[in-house]
C-alpha positions as CSV (number, residue, x, y, z in Angstrom):
1,X,35.1,115.2,-59.1
2,X,33.5,118.5,-57.9
3,X,36.1,120.4,-59.9
4,X,34.8,118.8,-63.1
5,X,31.2,119.5,-62.2
6,X,32.0,123.2,-61.4
7,X,33.9,123.4,-64.7
8,X,31.0,122.0,-66.6
9,X,28.6,124.4,-64.9
10,X,31.0,127.3,-65.6
11,X,31.1,126.3,-69.3
12,X,27.3,125.9,-69.5
13,X,26.9,129.4,-67.9
14,X,29.3,130.8,-70.3
15,X,27.6,129.5,-73.4
16,X,24.1,130.3,-72.3
17,X,24.8,133.8,-71.0
18,X,27.5,135.1,-73.4
19,X,25.1,137.0,-75.6
20,X,24.1,139.4,-72.9
21,X,27.3,139.4,-70.8
22,X,28.6,142.8,-69.6
23,X,32.2,143.6,-68.6
24,X,31.6,142.8,-64.9
25,X,30.1,139.4,-65.6
26,X,32.9,138.6,-68.1
27,X,35.5,139.6,-65.5
28,X,33.9,137.5,-62.8
29,X,33.6,134.5,-65.1
30,X,37.2,134.7,-66.1
31,X,38.2,135.2,-62.4
32,X,36.2,132.0,-61.5
33,X,37.8,130.1,-64.3
34,X,41.3,131.0,-63.3
35,X,40.6,130.1,-59.7
36,X,39.1,126.8,-60.8
37,X,42.2,125.9,-62.7
38,X,44.4,127.0,-59.9
39,X,42.4,124.9,-57.4
40,X,42.6,121.8,-59.6
41,X,46.4,122.2,-60.0
42,X,46.7,122.7,-56.2
43,X,44.6,119.6,-55.6
44,X,46.8,117.6,-58.0
45,X,49.9,118.8,-56.2
46,X,48.5,117.9,-52.8
47,X,47.6,114.4,-54.0
48,X,50.8,113.9,-56.0
49,X,53.4,114.7,-53.3
50,X,56.4,115.1,-55.5
51,X,55.7,116.5,-59.0
52,X,58.9,116.5,-61.0
53,X,59.6,119.9,-62.6
54,X,61.8,120.1,-65.7
55,X,65.1,121.8,-65.3
56,X,64.4,123.7,-68.6
57,X,61.6,125.8,-66.9
58,X,63.1,126.4,-63.5
59,X,66.8,126.8,-64.2
60,X,67.9,130.4,-63.6
61,X,69.2,132.1,-66.7
62,X,72.3,134.2,-66.8
63,X,70.4,137.4,-67.7
64,X,68.1,137.1,-64.7
65,X,69.1,139.7,-62.2
66,X,67.3,141.2,-59.2
67,X,67.3,144.6,-61.0
68,X,65.2,143.2,-63.8
69,X,62.5,141.9,-61.4
70,X,62.7,145.2,-59.4
71,X,62.1,147.1,-62.7
72,X,58.9,145.2,-63.5
73,X,57.5,145.8,-60.0
74,X,57.9,142.4,-58.4
75,X,58.8,143.9,-54.9
76,X,55.6,145.9,-55.1
77,X,53.6,142.8,-56.0
78,X,55.4,141.0,-53.1
79,X,54.4,143.8,-50.7
80,X,50.8,143.7,-51.9
81,X,50.7,139.9,-51.6
82,X,52.1,140.0,-48.0
83,X,49.6,142.6,-46.9
84,X,46.5,141.0,-48.3
85,X,44.5,137.8,-47.5
86,X,46.3,136.0,-50.4
87,X,49.2,135.8,-47.9
88,X,47.6,132.7,-46.5
89,X,47.2,130.9,-49.9
90,X,50.4,128.9,-49.6
91,X,52.0,129.2,-46.2
92,X,54.7,126.6,-47.0
93,X,56.7,129.1,-49.0
94,X,57.5,131.3,-46.0
95,X,60.6,131.0,-43.9
96,X,59.6,129.6,-40.5
97,X,61.3,130.3,-37.2
98,X,64.3,128.1,-38.1
99,X,67.1,129.8,-39.9
100,X,70.2,128.5,-41.6
101,X,71.2,126.7,-44.8
102,X,68.9,123.7,-44.2
103,X,65.9,125.9,-43.8
104,X,66.8,127.9,-46.9
105,X,67.3,124.7,-48.9
106,X,63.8,123.5,-47.8
107,X,62.3,126.9,-48.7
108,X,64.1,126.8,-52.0
109,X,62.4,123.4,-52.8
110,X,59.0,124.7,-51.8
111,X,59.5,127.8,-54.0
112,X,60.4,125.5,-56.9
113,X,57.2,123.5,-56.5
114,X,55.1,126.7,-56.3
115,X,56.8,128.1,-59.4
116,X,56.1,124.9,-61.3
117,X,52.5,124.9,-60.2
118,X,52.0,128.4,-61.5
119,X,53.7,127.6,-64.8
120,X,51.2,124.7,-65.2
121,X,48.4,127.2,-64.4
122,X,49.7,129.6,-67.1
123,X,49.7,126.9,-69.7
124,X,46.2,125.7,-68.8
125,X,44.8,129.2,-68.8
126,X,46.4,129.9,-72.2
127,X,44.7,126.8,-73.5
128,X,41.4,128.0,-71.9
129,X,41.8,131.2,-73.8
130,X,41.4,129.3,-77.1
131,X,37.9,128.1,-76.0
132,X,36.6,131.3,-74.3
133,X,37.2,133.9,-76.9
134,X,34.8,136.6,-75.5
135,X,36.7,136.6,-72.1
136,X,40.1,136.1,-73.5
137,X,41.5,139.5,-72.4
138,X,40.1,139.0,-68.9
139,X,41.7,135.5,-68.7
140,X,44.9,137.1,-69.8
141,X,44.7,139.8,-67.1
142,X,43.8,137.4,-64.3
143,X,46.5,135.0,-65.5
144,X,49.1,137.8,-65.2
145,X,48.0,138.7,-61.7
146,X,47.6,135.2,-60.3
147,X,50.2,133.2,-62.2
148,X,52.7,135.2,-64.2
149,X,53.6,137.6,-61.4
150,X,53.8,134.8,-58.8
151,X,56.3,133.0,-61.1
152,X,58.3,136.2,-61.3
153,X,58.1,136.5,-57.5
154,X,59.3,132.9,-57.0
155,X,62.3,133.5,-59.3
156,X,63.0,136.8,-57.5
157,X,63.0,134.9,-54.2
158,X,65.2,132.2,-55.5
159,X,67.7,134.8,-56.7
160,X,67.7,136.3,-53.3
161,X,68.3,132.9,-51.7
162,X,71.1,132.1,-54.1
163,X,72.8,135.3,-53.2
164,X,73.0,134.1,-49.5
165,X,73.9,130.5,-50.3
166,X,75.0,129.0,-53.6
167,X,72.3,126.5,-54.3
C-alpha cells in the first residue's frame, strides 16, 4: 500500500513543481520513479513465488554471442556492479559455495527470474515515460542503467553458463 502512496506523492510533487524544476531535480525525480517501479516489481516477485516468464522473451537467440555483449560493455558494467553497493541488491543471483551442474541450474533459474523482473521494469518505465514528458530523457537514462543493462548482463551470464553446461 505504501508503494501507491509514494507513487501518488511523487506524481503530486511532479505536477506541482514541474514549472520550476531544474535538471538535478528532474534527474532525482526520475531516479526515484525508476526505483519505485523496481521496488514494486520486486515486492510482487517476493509475494508471488513463481512468476511464469514467457519463452519468447527469455529464449536465447542464435545471433546472441558473448562478443556482442562484450562490445557493448557488459563486462565493464558487471565489474562496476560487483564493486559497488548495488552488489547486494539481489544476492540470490550469485553462485554460492556449491559448485556443479545442480548449482548452475539453480543459478540459471534465478537469473531467468531476475531477467524477467527487469523486462517488466523496462515496460513499466516506458509506460511511465508517456505520462512524465518533462523527465522522459532522464527516465530513459535511468532505465538503461538499472534495467536494460541488467537484462544484457543476465543474458551474458546465461550464455556463459550454457557454454559450461548445455541447459
